[in-house]
C-alpha positions in Angstrom: 33.0 -1.9 -40.5 29.7 -2.9 -41.8 29.0 -3.3 -45.5 27.4 -0.4 -47.4 24.5 -1.2 -49.7 23.8 1.6 -52.1 20.2 0.5 -52.7 18.1 -2.6 -52.1 15.6 -4.5 -54.1 12.3 -3.0 -53.1 10.3 -5.9 -54.7 8.6 -8.2 -52.2 7.4 -10.6 -54.8 9.2 -13.7 -56.1 11.1 -13.5 -59.4 9.0 -14.1 -62.5 10.4 -14.3 -66.0 13.9 -13.2 -66.7 15.4 -11.4 -63.8 17.2 -8.1 -64.1 20.3 -7.4 -62.0 20.9 -4.5 -59.6 24.5 -3.6 -58.7 25.3 -3.8 -55.0 28.4 -3.1 -53.0 30.2 -5.9 -51.3 33.4 -5.5 -49.2 36.8 -6.4 -50.5 39.5 -7.5 -48.1 41.1 -4.5 -46.5 42.4 -3.1 -43.3 40.7 -0.9 -40.8 42.3 1.3 -38.2 43.9 4.6 -37.5 46.8 4.2 -40.1 45.8 6.7 -42.9 47.1 4.3 -45.5 45.1 1.3 -44.2 42.0 3.0 -42.8 39.4 2.0 -45.4 37.5 -1.1 -46.3 37.2 -1.4 -50.0 33.9 -2.2 -51.6 33.4 -3.7 -55.0 30.2 -3.4 -57.1 28.4 -6.7 -57.2 25.2 -7.7 -58.8 22.0 -8.9 -57.1 18.9 -10.3 -58.8 15.9 -8.2 -59.0 12.4 -9.2 -60.2 11.5 -8.0 -63.6 10.3 -8.9 -67.1 12.2 -9.5 -70.3 11.3 -9.1 -73.9 12.2 -7.1 -77.0 11.1 -3.7 -78.2 10.4 -4.1 -81.9 11.3 -0.6 -83.0 14.3 0.1 -80.8 16.0 -3.3 -80.4 19.8 -3.4 -80.3 22.0 -5.6 -82.4 21.5 -9.3 -81.6 24.1 -12.1 -81.6 23.9 -14.0 -84.9 22.0 -17.2 -84.5 21.1 -16.6 -80.9 17.6 -17.7 -79.9 18.0 -16.7 -76.2 17.1 -13.3 -74.9 19.8 -10.7 -75.1 21.9 -10.3 -71.9 21.3 -7.2 -69.7 24.0 -4.7 -69.1 24.3 -6.1 -65.5 24.9 -9.6 -66.9 27.5 -8.3 -69.3 29.1 -6.3 -66.4 29.6 -9.5 -64.5 31.8 -10.7 -67.3 33.7 -7.4 -67.7 34.2 -6.2 -64.2 37.7 -7.8 -63.9 38.9 -5.3 -66.5 38.4 -2.4 -64.1 41.1 -1.4 -61.6 40.0 -1.1 -58.0 41.8 1.8 -56.3 42.1 2.6 -52.6 41.1 6.1 -51.4 44.6 6.6 -50.3 45.9 5.9 -53.8 43.6 8.4 -55.4 44.2 11.0 -52.8 47.9 10.7 -53.5 47.3 10.6 -57.2 45.7 14.0 -57.0 48.0 15.5 -54.5 45.2 15.6 -52.0 42.6 16.6 -54.6 44.5 19.7 -55.5 43.7 20.4 -59.2 40.0 20.8 -59.7 39.1 20.5 -63.5 35.3 20.2 -63.3 32.3 20.2 -61.2 28.7 19.0 -61.5 25.7 17.4 -59.7 27.6 14.2 -59.1 30.6 16.0 -57.5 34.0 17.3 -58.5 36.6 16.1 -61.0 40.3 16.3 -60.4 43.3 15.8 -62.5 45.6 13.1 -61.3 48.4 10.7 -62.2 48.3 6.9 -61.5 50.9 4.2 -61.9 50.7 1.9 -64.9 48.9 -1.3 -64.4 52.1 -3.3 -64.4 53.8 -0.7 -62.2 56.6 -0.4 -64.8 55.4 1.9 -67.5 55.1 5.7 -67.5 52.6 7.2 -65.1 49.1 7.8 -66.6 47.3 11.1 -66.5 43.6 10.6 -65.5 40.5 12.4 -64.4 39.2 11.4 -61.0 35.6 12.1 -60.1 34.7 12.1 -56.4 31.1 11.7 -55.3 29.3 14.5 -53.6 28.5 12.7 -50.3 24.9 14.1 -50.0 22.0 12.1 -51.4 21.3 8.5 -52.5 20.9 9.5 -56.1 24.6 10.1 -56.4 25.3 6.5 -55.3 22.9 5.2 -58.0 24.6 7.3 -60.6 28.0 6.0 -59.5 26.8 2.4 -59.8 25.3 3.1 -63.3 28.6 4.6 -64.5 30.6 1.6 -63.3 28.1 -0.8 -64.8 27.7 0.8 -68.2 31.2 2.0 -68.8 32.7 -1.5 -68.0 30.6 -2.9 -70.9 30.6 -0.3 -73.7 33.5 -0.1 -76.1 33.5 2.6 -78.7 36.0 5.3 -79.8 33.4 8.0 -79.1 32.7 6.9 -75.5 35.0 7.9 -72.6 36.9 5.0 -71.1 36.6 4.1 -67.4 40.0 3.1 -65.9 38.7 2.0 -62.6 36.9 3.0 -59.4 37.1 3.4 -55.7 34.4 2.4 -53.2 35.8 2.4 -49.7 34.4 2.7 -46.2 36.8 5.3 -45.0 37.3 6.5 -41.4 38.3 10.1 -41.3 40.6 11.6 -38.7 37.7 12.7 -36.5 36.6 9.1 -36.3 33.6 9.4 -38.5 33.1 6.8 -41.2 31.6 7.2 -44.7 31.8 5.5 -48.0 34.1 7.2 -50.5 32.9 6.7 -54.1 35.2 7.8 -56.9 35.6 7.0 -60.6 38.8 7.1 -62.6 38.6 8.0 -66.3 41.0 8.6 -69.2 42.0 12.3 -69.2 40.4 14.5 -71.9 42.8 17.5 -72.2 40.5 19.7 -74.3 37.7 19.6 -71.7 34.1 19.7 -73.1 32.3 21.0 -76.1 30.6 23.4 -73.8 33.9 25.0 -72.8 34.7 25.7 -76.5 31.3 26.6 -77.8 30.1 29.0 -75.2 33.2 30.5 -73.7 33.5 33.9 -75.3 37.0 34.3 -74.1 38.1 31.1 -75.9 39.1 30.8 -79.5 36.2 30.3 -81.9 35.5 26.7 -82.6 35.9 26.3 -86.4 33.0 25.1 -88.6 34.8 22.0 -89.7 35.8 21.1 -86.1 32.2 21.6 -85.0 30.9 19.1 -87.6 33.5 16.5 -86.8 32.7 16.8 -83.1 29.0 16.4 -83.6 29.4 13.5 -86.0 31.6 11.6 -83.5 29.0 12.3 -80.7 26.3 11.0 -83.0 28.3 7.8 -83.7 28.6 7.3 -79.9 24.9 7.6 -79.4 24.1 5.3 -82.4 26.4 2.7 -80.9 24.5 2.9 -77.5 21.2 2.6 -79.3 22.0 -0.2 -81.8 25.5 -1.6 -81.2 25.0 -3.7 -78.1 22.9 -6.7 -77.3 20.7 -4.5 -75.3 19.7 -0.9 -76.1 21.2 1.9 -73.9 19.5 5.3 -73.6 22.0 7.9 -72.6 19.3 10.3 -71.1 21.7 13.3 -70.6 23.1 14.3 -73.9 24.3 17.9 -73.8 27.5 19.8 -74.7 29.0 19.5 -71.2 28.9 15.7 -71.6 30.8 15.7 -74.9 34.5 15.6 -73.9 37.4 16.3 -76.3 40.8 14.7 -76.5 44.0 16.4 -77.7 42.9 16.3 -81.3 39.3 17.4 -80.5 38.0 13.9 -81.0 34.7 13.7 -79.0 33.8 11.2 -76.4 30.5 11.0 -74.5 30.9 11.0 -70.7 28.8 10.9 -67.6 26.7 7.7 -67.8 25.1 8.3 -64.4 21.6 8.7 -65.9 21.9 6.0 -68.5 19.2 3.3 -68.7 18.6 0.1 -70.5 16.0 0.6 -73.2 12.7 -1.2 -73.5 12.6 -4.9 -74.4 9.9 -7.3 -75.7 6.7 -5.7 -76.7 7.3 -2.6 -74.6 7.5 0.7 -76.4 9.3 2.5 -73.6 10.7 2.3 -70.1 8.9 4.2 -67.3 11.2 6.1 -65.0 11.6 9.2 -62.9 12.1 12.2 -65.1 15.8 13.1 -64.9 18.0 15.1 -67.2 19.0 18.7 -68.0 16.7 21.6 -68.5 16.4 22.6 -72.1 17.5 19.2 -73.5 14.8 16.9 -72.2 12.3 15.5 -74.7 8.7 16.9 -74.1 7.0 13.5 -74.0 9.5 12.3 -71.4 8.8 15.3 -69.3 5.1 14.9 -69.6 4.8 11.1 -69.1 8.1 9.7 -67.7 8.2 7.4 -70.8 11.8 7.1 -72.0 12.8 5.8 -75.4 15.9 6.2 -77.6 14.0 9.0 -79.3 14.4 11.0 -76.1 18.2 11.0 -76.9 17.4 12.0 -80.5 15.5 15.1 -79.3 18.4 16.1 -77.0 20.8 15.7 -80.0 18.6 18.0 -82.1 18.9 20.7 -79.4 22.7 20.4 -79.5 22.7 20.6 -83.3 21.2 24.0 -83.0 23.7 25.0 -80.3 26.5 24.0 -82.8 24.9 26.2 -85.5 24.1 29.2 -83.4 26.7 29.2 -80.7 23.9 29.8 -78.2 22.9 27.8 -75.2 19.5 26.1 -75.2 18.4 28.5 -72.4 19.8 32.0 -72.0 17.9 34.1 -69.5 19.8 37.3 -70.2 18.5 37.6 -73.8 15.2 39.2 -74.8 12.2 37.0 -73.9 11.6 35.8 -77.5 15.3 34.7 -77.7 15.7 32.9 -74.4 14.6 29.5 -75.5 16.8 28.4 -78.4 14.4 25.8 -79.9 11.6 28.4 -80.0 13.8 31.2 -81.3 15.2 29.3 -84.3 11.6 28.5 -85.6 11.5 32.2 -86.7 14.3 31.5 -89.2 13.4 28.3 -91.2 16.2 26.5 -93.0 14.8 27.3 -96.4 14.1 31.0 -95.7 16.2 33.9 -96.8 16.8 34.9 -93.2 18.1 31.6 -92.1 21.7 32.8 -92.0 20.7 35.2 -89.2 20.9 32.3 -86.7 24.4 31.2 -87.5 27.1 31.9 -84.9 28.5 35.3 -86.0 31.9 34.3 -84.7 32.2 32.0 -87.7 32.4 35.1 -89.8 31.0 33.4 -93.0 33.6 30.6 -92.8 31.0 27.9 -93.2 28.9 26.3 -95.9 25.3 27.7 -95.9 24.0 24.7 -97.9 25.5 22.3 -95.3 24.2 24.5 -92.5 20.7 24.3 -94.0 20.9 20.5 -94.1 21.9 20.4 -90.5 19.1 22.7 -89.5 16.6 20.5 -91.3 18.1 17.5 -89.6 17.8 19.2 -86.2 14.1 20.0 -87.0 13.5 16.3 -87.7 15.1 15.4 -84.3 12.8 17.9 -82.5 9.4 16.9 -83.9 6.7 16.5 -81.3 5.9 12.9 -82.1 8.8 10.9 -80.9 8.4 8.0 -83.4 8.6 10.5 -86.3 12.1 11.4 -85.3 15.0 9.7 -87.1 17.2 7.0 -85.5 20.7 8.0 -84.6 22.0 5.7 -87.3 20.1 7.8 -89.8 21.4 11.0 -88.2 25.0 9.8 -88.6 24.4 9.2 -92.3 22.8 12.6 -92.7 25.7 14.3 -91.0 28.2 12.6 -93.2 26.4 13.9 -96.3 26.3 17.4 -94.8 30.1 17.2 -94.1 30.8 16.0 -97.6 28.8 19.0 -99.0 30.6 21.3 -96.6 34.0 20.0 -97.7 33.2 20.7 -101.4 33.8 24.4 -100.5 33.0 26.9 -97.8 30.9 29.0 -100.1 28.4 31.1 -98.2 26.2 31.7 -101.3 
């Protein structure tokens, strides 16, 4: 079977300056034929040079290596060094691991997610429960998002980012003789699902105030790491409650890196890109211009802060017109006003600290200011949240 290339370098020009790298799919050794267990040709993500420029964004630069005078490595270059840590699965393995994709635990634009069980890497330990995401076969964008997830998640390493166990990219011949590439991702399993499930599901138990704060702090620490903890800055681009997954102890981990992008470098203030993201969370300047910076993530974080406080979604079409857009609605109840407590999630039943809630609302307001450069960095947000949590733990007084 022929190789499948997810996308090609469109540049006709010769490389100038530091080249960036684009993932590409290359076949692994595999068998082809009618035997269901040996039908596919595995493909592994590989990196191909693409023309581009390098540099360093003065305001948003990531952490540099001490004493290094060379330009920071790109995510793609770091991926080349880390790709051996990922397990390459066959489609047959993952189909078996999920009992033929039987237990659906989630669904999104990328495709569907199934619970599965895989063997331990050495084949001797206990089976490992995992979440297996299978690509929706329609549309090239999904292929790009799959490649982005493999590339970014093989490089990042933080307790508040979901771990990628491995992937499957296999040219699979179905029983009717048609061939298509199967793209799957295998993640650590997060048994408590997402923040969205707990915050907006009226049938679920109310998420306690303290738990909400610990979740949002962990999510902030994950974003701060992406912005400042790597050689190159990473912009998440799709921060929202459904992308904050929770483990058994409600520890949060950011998931779904399909829209993530490397941040600006050199004297650039932004990266220009197609506007992608989720309605209600996307920064206005990014919507208007396509200019993406780390402050775009900060805006999205401000929206989620208000969702945490109010228990409302960023957009709720069933509410009265003045209450449908959360960011607009909360402006009627400033943090310093006497009527501020009217926006707090009534399910909390006064089991929260009003003073801490006011601090968090003010922090959210600073994240949502119109001028992107006037927003705080995520590192600053983390420190502000820690202070609010300290204040909250001094007592749950609602006075």
